[in-house]
LOSETOR-354930 format. One record per atom (N, C-alpha, C, O): residue number from 1; atom name; x, y, z. Coordinates in steps of 0.02 Angstrom, whole numbers. Layout:
BEGIN
+-----+------+--------+--------+--------+
|  nr | atom |     c1 |     c2 |     c3 |
+-----+------+--------+--------+--------+
| NUM |   CA |      X |      Y |      Z |
...
+-----+------+--------+--------+--------+
END
This chain:
BEGIN
+-----+------+--------+--------+--------+
|  nr | atom |     c1 |     c2 |     c3 |
+-----+------+--------+--------+--------+
|   1 |    N |     87 |    312 |   -449 |
|   1 |   CA |     90 |    257 |   -401 |
|   1 |    C |    157 |    220 |   -406 |
|   1 |    O |    184 |    197 |   -356 |
|   2 |    N |    183 |    214 |   -466 |
|   2 |   CA |    245 |    177 |   -477 |
|   2 |    C |    302 |    204 |   -434 |
|   2 |    O |    339 |    166 |   -403 |
|   3 |    N |    310 |    270 |   -432 |
|   3 |   CA |    364 |    300 |   -393 |
|   3 |    C |    356 |    285 |   -318 |
|   3 |    O |    406 |    269 |   -285 |
|   4 |    N |    295 |    288 |   -292 |
|   4 |   CA |    284 |    273 |   -221 |
|   4 |    C |    298 |    200 |   -207 |
|   4 |    O |    331 |    184 |   -157 |
|   5 |    N |    273 |    155 |   -249 |
|   5 |   CA |    285 |     84 |   -238 |
|   5 |    C |    359 |     68 |   -239 |
|   5 |    O |    384 |     31 |   -197 |
|   6 |    N |    395 |     97 |   -286 |
|   6 |   CA |    467 |     83 |   -290 |
|   6 |    C |    505 |    113 |   -230 |
|   6 |    O |    555 |     85 |   -208 |
|   7 |    N |    482 |    169 |   -204 |
|   7 |   CA |    512 |    197 |   -144 |
|   7 |    C |    499 |    150 |    -85 |
|   7 |    O |    545 |    137 |    -46 |
|   8 |    N |    438 |    125 |    -79 |
|   8 |   CA |    422 |     78 |    -26 |
|   8 |    C |    462 |     14 |    -33 |
|   8 |    O |    487 |    -12 |     17 |
|   9 |    N |    469 |    -11 |    -94 |
|   9 |   CA |    508 |    -72 |   -105 |
|   9 |    C |    581 |    -60 |    -85 |
|   9 |    O |    612 |   -104 |    -55 |
|  10 |    N |    607 |     -2 |   -100 |
|  10 |   CA |    676 |     14 |    -80 |
|  10 |    C |    685 |     13 |     -5 |
|  10 |    O |    739 |     -4 |     20 |
|  11 |    N |    633 |     32 |     32 |
|  11 |   CA |    637 |     31 |    106 |
|  11 |    C |    643 |    -40 |    133 |
|  11 |    O |    664 |    -50 |    190 |
|  12 |    N |    626 |    -90 |     91 |
|  12 |   CA |    630 |   -160 |    112 |
|  12 |    C |    684 |   -198 |     74 |
|  12 |    O |    685 |   -259 |     74 |
|  13 |    N |    728 |   -161 |     40 |
|  13 |   CA |    783 |   -192 |      4 |
|  13 |    C |    763 |   -229 |    -58 |
|  13 |    O |    799 |   -272 |    -82 |
|  14 |    N |    704 |   -213 |    -86 |
|  14 |   CA |    680 |   -246 |   -147 |
|  14 |    C |    696 |   -204 |   -208 |
|  14 |    O |    699 |   -143 |   -205 |
|  15 |    N |    705 |   -237 |   -264 |
|  15 |   CA |    718 |   -203 |   -327 |
|  15 |    C |    656 |   -166 |   -351 |
|  15 |    O |    600 |   -187 |   -337 |
|  16 |    N |    665 |   -111 |   -388 |
|  16 |   CA |    608 |    -75 |   -416 |
|  16 |    C |    572 |   -117 |   -469 |
|  16 |    O |    601 |   -162 |   -499 |
|  17 |    N |    509 |   -100 |   -479 |
|  17 |   CA |    468 |   -131 |   -531 |
|  17 |    C |    460 |    -84 |   -589 |
|  17 |    O |    465 |    -23 |   -581 |
|  18 |    N |    447 |   -111 |   -649 |
|  18 |   CA |    425 |    -68 |   -703 |
|  18 |    C |    348 |    -68 |   -703 |
|  18 |    O |    318 |   -106 |   -666 |
|  19 |    N |    318 |    -27 |   -744 |
|  19 |   CA |    245 |    -20 |   -743 |
|  19 |    C |    210 |    -86 |   -757 |
|  19 |    O |    159 |   -101 |   -726 |
|  20 |    N |    235 |   -125 |   -803 |
|  20 |   CA |    204 |   -189 |   -819 |
|  20 |    C |    205 |   -237 |   -760 |
|  20 |    O |    155 |   -271 |   -747 |
|  21 |    N |    261 |   -240 |   -724 |
|  21 |   CA |    266 |   -283 |   -665 |
|  21 |    C |    219 |   -258 |   -610 |
|  21 |    O |    187 |   -298 |   -576 |
|  22 |    N |    216 |   -192 |   -602 |
|  22 |   CA |    171 |   -163 |   -551 |
|  22 |    C |     99 |   -181 |   -566 |
|  22 |    O |     62 |   -200 |   -521 |
|  23 |    N |     79 |   -174 |   -629 |
|  23 |   CA |     10 |   -188 |   -648 |
|  23 |    C |    -10 |   -259 |   -629 |
|  23 |    O |    -68 |   -271 |   -611 |
|  24 |    N |     37 |   -306 |   -632 |
|  24 |   CA |     22 |   -376 |   -614 |
|  24 |    C |     14 |   -385 |   -539 |
|  24 |    O |    -17 |   -433 |   -517 |
|  25 |    N |     43 |   -340 |   -499 |
|  25 |   CA |     43 |   -349 |   -427 |
|  25 |    C |    -10 |   -308 |   -390 |
|  25 |    O |    -21 |   -317 |   -331 |
|  26 |    N |    -43 |   -263 |   -426 |
|  26 |   CA |    -93 |   -220 |   -395 |
|  26 |    C |   -161 |   -254 |   -393 |
|  26 |    O |   -183 |   -283 |   -443 |
|  27 |    N |   -193 |   -250 |   -336 |
|  27 |   CA |   -263 |   -271 |   -331 |
|  27 |    C |   -303 |   -208 |   -313 |
|  27 |    O |   -275 |   -158 |   -291 |
|  28 |    N |   -368 |   -210 |   -324 |
|  28 |   CA |   -409 |   -152 |   -310 |
|  28 |    C |   -468 |   -170 |   -264 |
|  28 |    O |   -488 |   -228 |   -260 |
|  29 |    N |   -493 |   -119 |   -231 |
|  29 |   CA |   -554 |   -127 |   -191 |
|  29 |    C |   -590 |    -60 |   -189 |
|  29 |    O |   -559 |     -7 |   -201 |
|  30 |    N |   -654 |    -62 |   -175 |
|  30 |   CA |   -697 |     -3 |   -173 |
|  30 |    C |   -687 |     34 |   -107 |
|  30 |    O |   -688 |      3 |    -53 |
|  31 |    N |   -678 |     99 |   -110 |
|  31 |   CA |   -671 |    140 |    -50 |
|  31 |    C |   -696 |    211 |    -64 |
|  31 |    O |   -670 |    245 |   -108 |
|  32 |    N |   -747 |    232 |    -28 |
|  32 |   CA |   -774 |    299 |    -34 |
|  32 |    C |   -792 |    317 |   -106 |
|  32 |    O |   -781 |    374 |   -127 |
|  33 |    N |   -821 |    271 |   -142 |
|  33 |   CA |   -843 |    284 |   -210 |
|  33 |    C |   -787 |    285 |   -262 |
|  33 |    O |   -800 |    304 |   -319 |
|  34 |    N |   -727 |    265 |   -243 |
|  34 |   CA |   -670 |    262 |   -289 |
|  34 |    C |   -639 |    193 |   -287 |
|  34 |    O |   -653 |    153 |   -242 |
|  35 |    N |   -596 |    179 |   -335 |
|  35 |   CA |   -559 |    117 |   -335 |
|  35 |    C |   -491 |    129 |   -303 |
|  35 |    O |   -450 |    168 |   -327 |
|  36 |    N |   -479 |     95 |   -247 |
|  36 |   CA |   -414 |     98 |   -213 |
|  36 |    C |   -369 |     44 |   -243 |
|  36 |    O |   -392 |    -11 |   -258 |
|  37 |    N |   -306 |     61 |   -252 |
|  37 |   CA |   -256 |     13 |   -277 |
|  37 |    C |   -212 |    -10 |   -219 |
|  37 |    O |   -188 |     31 |   -181 |
|  38 |    N |   -203 |    -76 |   -213 |
|  38 |   CA |   -167 |   -104 |   -157 |
|  38 |    C |   -108 |   -146 |   -182 |
|  38 |    O |   -114 |   -184 |   -230 |
|  39 |    N |    -50 |   -138 |   -149 |
|  39 |   CA |      8 |   -181 |   -160 |
|  39 |    C |     26 |   -213 |    -94 |
|  39 |    O |     14 |   -185 |    -40 |
|  40 |    N |     56 |   -272 |    -97 |
|  40 |   CA |     72 |   -310 |    -37 |
|  40 |    C |    136 |   -349 |    -52 |
|  40 |    O |    137 |   -392 |    -97 |
|  41 |    N |    190 |   -335 |    -16 |
|  41 |   CA |    252 |   -370 |    -28 |
|  41 |    C |    293 |   -376 |     36 |
|  41 |    O |    282 |   -339 |     84 |
|  42 |    N |    340 |   -422 |     35 |
|  42 |   CA |    383 |   -434 |     93 |
|  42 |    C |    455 |   -428 |     72 |
|  42 |    O |    476 |   -452 |     19 |
|  43 |    N |    494 |   -396 |    115 |
|  43 |   CA |    565 |   -388 |    105 |
|  43 |    C |    600 |   -393 |    172 |
|  43 |    O |    578 |   -429 |    217 |
|  44 |    N |    654 |   -356 |    179 |
|  44 |   CA |    694 |   -358 |    241 |
|  44 |    C |    702 |   -287 |    269 |
|  44 |    O |    718 |   -240 |    233 |
|  45 |    N |    690 |   -281 |    333 |
|  45 |   CA |    701 |   -217 |    367 |
|  45 |    C |    777 |   -207 |    372 |
|  45 |    O |    811 |   -247 |    404 |
|  46 |    N |    804 |   -154 |    341 |
|  46 |   CA |    877 |   -145 |    342 |
|  46 |    C |    905 |   -131 |    412 |
|  46 |    O |    964 |   -144 |    423 |
|  47 |    N |    864 |   -107 |    458 |
|  47 |   CA |    888 |    -93 |    526 |
|  47 |    C |    892 |   -156 |    568 |
|  47 |    O |    938 |   -163 |    609 |
|  48 |    N |    844 |   -202 |    558 |
|  48 |   CA |    841 |   -261 |    601 |
|  48 |    C |    863 |   -325 |    565 |
|  48 |    O |    882 |   -374 |    598 |
|  49 |    N |    861 |   -325 |    499 |
|  49 |   CA |    876 |   -384 |    460 |
|  49 |    C |    820 |   -435 |    461 |
|  49 |    O |    828 |   -491 |    435 |
|  50 |    N |    763 |   -417 |    490 |
|  50 |   CA |    707 |   -463 |    494 |
|  50 |    C |    659 |   -455 |    436 |
|  50 |    O |    654 |   -400 |    407 |
|  51 |    N |    624 |   -509 |    417 |
|  51 |   CA |    574 |   -503 |    365 |
|  51 |    C |    521 |   -452 |    384 |
|  51 |    O |    497 |   -450 |    441 |
|  52 |    N |    502 |   -410 |    336 |
|  52 |   CA |    454 |   -357 |    348 |
|  52 |    C |    404 |   -355 |    290 |
|  52 |    O |    424 |   -359 |    232 |
|  53 |    N |    341 |   -349 |    307 |
|  53 |   CA |    289 |   -346 |    256 |
|  53 |    C |    260 |   -276 |    252 |
|  53 |    O |    255 |   -241 |    302 |
|  54 |    N |    243 |   -257 |    191 |
|  54 |   CA |    215 |   -191 |    179 |
|  54 |    C |    152 |   -197 |    137 |
|  54 |    O |    152 |   -231 |     85 |
|  55 |    N |     99 |   -166 |    160 |
|  55 |   CA |     37 |   -160 |    121 |
|  55 |    C |     28 |    -85 |    109 |
|  55 |    O |     23 |    -46 |    156 |
|  56 |    N |     27 |    -66 |     45 |
|  56 |   CA |     19 |      4 |     27 |
|  56 |    C |    -44 |     13 |    -15 |
|  56 |    O |    -61 |    -29 |    -56 |
|  57 |    N |    -78 |     70 |     -4 |
|  57 |   CA |   -140 |     84 |    -40 |
|  57 |    C |   -137 |    156 |    -66 |
|  57 |    O |   -117 |    202 |    -31 |
|  58 |    N |   -159 |    164 |   -128 |
|  58 |   CA |   -169 |    230 |   -157 |
|  58 |    C |   -243 |    238 |   -173 |
|  58 |    O |   -273 |    195 |   -205 |
|  59 |    N |   -272 |    293 |   -150 |
|  59 |   CA |   -343 |    306 |   -160 |
|  59 |    C |   -352 |    374 |   -193 |
|  59 |    O |   -343 |    425 |   -160 |
|  60 |    N |   -370 |    375 |   -257 |
|  60 |   CA |   -383 |    439 |   -290 |
|  60 |    C |   -455 |    462 |   -276 |
|  60 |    O |   -503 |    424 |   -285 |
|  61 |    N |   -462 |    524 |   -254 |
|  61 |   CA |   -528 |    552 |   -242 |
|  61 |    C |   -527 |    623 |   -271 |
|  61 |    O |   -489 |    666 |   -249 |
|  62 |    N |   -569 |    634 |   -322 |
|  62 |   CA |   -568 |    699 |   -354 |
|  62 |    C |   -500 |    712 |   -384 |
|  62 |    O |   -473 |    669 |   -419 |
|  63 |    N |   -472 |    768 |   -371 |
|  63 |   CA |   -405 |    785 |   -396 |
|  63 |    C |   -349 |    770 |   -347 |
|  63 |    O |   -292 |    792 |   -356 |
|  64 |    N |   -365 |    732 |   -294 |
|  64 |   CA |   -315 |    717 |   -243 |
|  64 |    C |   -301 |    642 |   -240 |
|  64 |    O |   -343 |    601 |   -260 |
|  65 |    N |   -243 |    624 |   -215 |
|  65 |   CA |   -226 |    554 |   -204 |
|  65 |    C |   -205 |    547 |   -131 |
|  65 |    O |   -166 |    586 |   -104 |
|  66 |    N |   -233 |    496 |    -99 |
|  66 |   CA |   -217 |    480 |    -30 |
|  66 |    C |   -176 |    416 |    -29 |
|  66 |    O |   -194 |    367 |    -63 |
|  67 |    N |   -122 |    416 |      9 |
|  67 |   CA |    -78 |    358 |     14 |
|  67 |    C |    -79 |    332 |     86 |
|  67 |    O |    -74 |    371 |    133 |
|  68 |    N |    -84 |    266 |     93 |
|  68 |   CA |    -84 |    233 |    158 |
|  68 |    C |    -32 |    177 |    156 |
|  68 |    O |    -24 |    144 |    105 |
|  69 |    N |      2 |    168 |    212 |
|  69 |   CA |     53 |    115 |    215 |
|  69 |    C |     49 |     81 |    283 |
|  69 |    O |     49 |    113 |    335 |
|  70 |    N |     46 |     14 |    281 |
|  70 |   CA |     50 |    -28 |    341 |
|  70 |    C |    113 |    -69 |    334 |
|  70 |    O |    119 |   -108 |    286 |
|  71 |    N |    160 |    -62 |    380 |
|  71 |   CA |    224 |    -96 |    374 |
|  71 |    C |    246 |   -122 |    441 |
|  71 |    O |    240 |    -87 |    492 |
|  72 |    N |    272 |   -183 |    442 |
|  72 |   CA |    298 |   -210 |    505 |
|  72 |    C |    309 |   -285 |    499 |
|  72 |    O |    316 |   -313 |    445 |
|  73 |    N |    311 |   -316 |    557 |
|  73 |   CA |    320 |   -388 |    562 |
|  73 |    C |    269 |   -424 |    518 |
|  73 |    O |    210 |   -406 |    517 |
|  74 |    N |    292 |   -474 |    481 |
|  74 |   CA |    248 |   -510 |    434 |
|  74 |    C |    183 |   -533 |    466 |
|  74 |    O |    129 |   -523 |    438 |
|  75 |    N |    188 |   -565 |    524 |
|  75 |   CA |    128 |   -593 |    556 |
|  75 |    C |     81 |   -539 |    579 |
|  75 |    O |     20 |   -546 |    573 |
|  76 |    N |    107 |   -484 |    605 |
|  76 |   CA |     64 |   -429 |    628 |
|  76 |    C |     29 |   -396 |    570 |
|  76 |    O |    -31 |   -382 |    574 |
|  77 |    N |     65 |   -384 |    515 |
|  77 |   CA |     34 |   -354 |    456 |
|  77 |    C |    -20 |   -400 |    428 |
|  77 |    O |    -74 |   -377 |    410 |
|  78 |    N |     -6 |   -465 |    426 |
|  78 |   CA |    -57 |   -513 |    402 |
|  78 |    C |   -119 |   -510 |    446 |
|  78 |    O |   -175 |   -511 |    420 |
|  79 |    N |   -109 |   -505 |    511 |
|  79 |   CA |   -165 |   -503 |    558 |
|  79 |    C |   -205 |   -439 |    550 |
|  79 |    O |   -266 |   -439 |    560 |
|  80 |    N |   -173 |   -383 |    534 |
|  80 |   CA |   -206 |   -318 |    533 |
|  80 |    C |   -227 |   -294 |    463 |
|  80 |    O |   -257 |   -241 |    457 |
|  81 |    N |   -211 |   -332 |    411 |
|  81 |   CA |   -225 |   -310 |    342 |
|  81 |    C |   -299 |   -295 |    331 |
|  81 |    O |   -316 |   -243 |    302 |
|  82 |    N |   -342 |   -338 |    354 |
|  82 |   CA |   -414 |   -327 |    343 |
|  82 |    C |   -438 |   -264 |    380 |
|  82 |    O |   -476 |   -225 |    352 |
|  83 |    N |   -416 |   -255 |    442 |
|  83 |   CA |   -434 |   -195 |    480 |
|  83 |    C |   -408 |   -132 |    446 |
|  83 |    O |   -441 |    -80 |    445 |
|  84 |    N |   -349 |   -136 |    418 |
|  84 |   CA |   -318 |    -81 |    381 |
|  84 |    C |   -361 |    -61 |    321 |
|  84 |    O |   -376 |     -2 |    312 |
|  85 |    N |   -381 |   -110 |    281 |
|  85 |   CA |   -422 |    -94 |    222 |
|  85 |    C |   -491 |    -69 |    243 |
|  85 |    O |   -520 |    -25 |    211 |
|  86 |    N |   -519 |    -96 |    297 |
|  86 |   CA |   -584 |    -72 |    322 |
|  86 |    C |   -579 |      0 |    346 |
|  86 |    O |   -625 |     40 |    335 |
|  87 |    N |   -523 |     18 |    378 |
|  87 |   CA |   -512 |     87 |    398 |
|  87 |    C |   -513 |    133 |    337 |
|  87 |    O |   -545 |    185 |    337 |
|  88 |    N |   -478 |    113 |    284 |
|  88 |   CA |   -475 |    154 |    223 |
|  88 |    C |   -545 |    161 |    194 |
|  88 |    O |   -564 |    215 |    171 |
|  89 |    N |   -583 |    107 |    194 |
|  89 |   CA |   -651 |    109 |    167 |
|  89 |    C |   -697 |    153 |    208 |
|  89 |    O |   -746 |    180 |    182 |
|  90 |    N |   -684 |    161 |    272 |
|  90 |   CA |   -727 |    200 |    315 |
|  90 |    C |   -707 |    273 |    320 |
|  90 |    O |   -746 |    314 |    345 |
|  91 |    N |   -648 |    291 |    297 |
|  91 |   CA |   -625 |    361 |    303 |
|  91 |    C |   -669 |    407 |    262 |
|  91 |    O |   -695 |    388 |    210 |
|  92 |    N |   -678 |    468 |    286 |
|  92 |   CA |   -717 |    520 |    252 |
|  92 |    C |   -671 |    575 |    228 |
|  92 |    O |   -623 |    592 |    262 |
|  93 |    N |   -685 |    602 |    170 |
|  93 |   CA |   -644 |    653 |    139 |
|  93 |    C |   -688 |    713 |    119 |
|  93 |    O |   -701 |    723 |     60 |
|  94 |    N |   -711 |    752 |    168 |
|  94 |   CA |   -759 |    804 |    153 |
|  94 |    C |   -733 |    860 |    108 |
|  94 |    O |   -772 |    892 |     73 |
|  95 |    N |   -668 |    872 |    109 |
|  95 |   CA |   -640 |    926 |     67 |
|  95 |    C |   -610 |    903 |      2 |
|  95 |    O |   -582 |    943 |    -35 |
|  96 |    N |   -616 |    838 |    -13 |
|  96 |   CA |   -589 |    812 |    -76 |
|  96 |    C |   -635 |    832 |   -133 |
|  96 |    O |   -696 |    824 |   -130 |
|  97 |    N |   -605 |    859 |   -185 |
|  97 |   CA |   -645 |    882 |   -243 |
|  97 |    C |   -626 |    842 |   -304 |
|  97 |    O |   -654 |    854 |   -358 |
+-----+------+--------+--------+--------+
END
């Protein structure tokens, strides 16, 4: 997860985290019988120079990991964060082992 989070942070001009810093920023929620890990941070879109928020989720199921990312205008991401997590909770993974 650390590599993905740091790649996402780089997309918003933010410095990378070490594992200890990441552990402090991760929250979890139940999804499809597994614990999903969620990060939420704001940086700057390098193309527009505008503040941009990113909510990223990693969901391990069996031997697979699913990654989800919601990124955009701060207000829009704030408005859609709950719907985003509900979507992840409702997804089905019939071939996940």
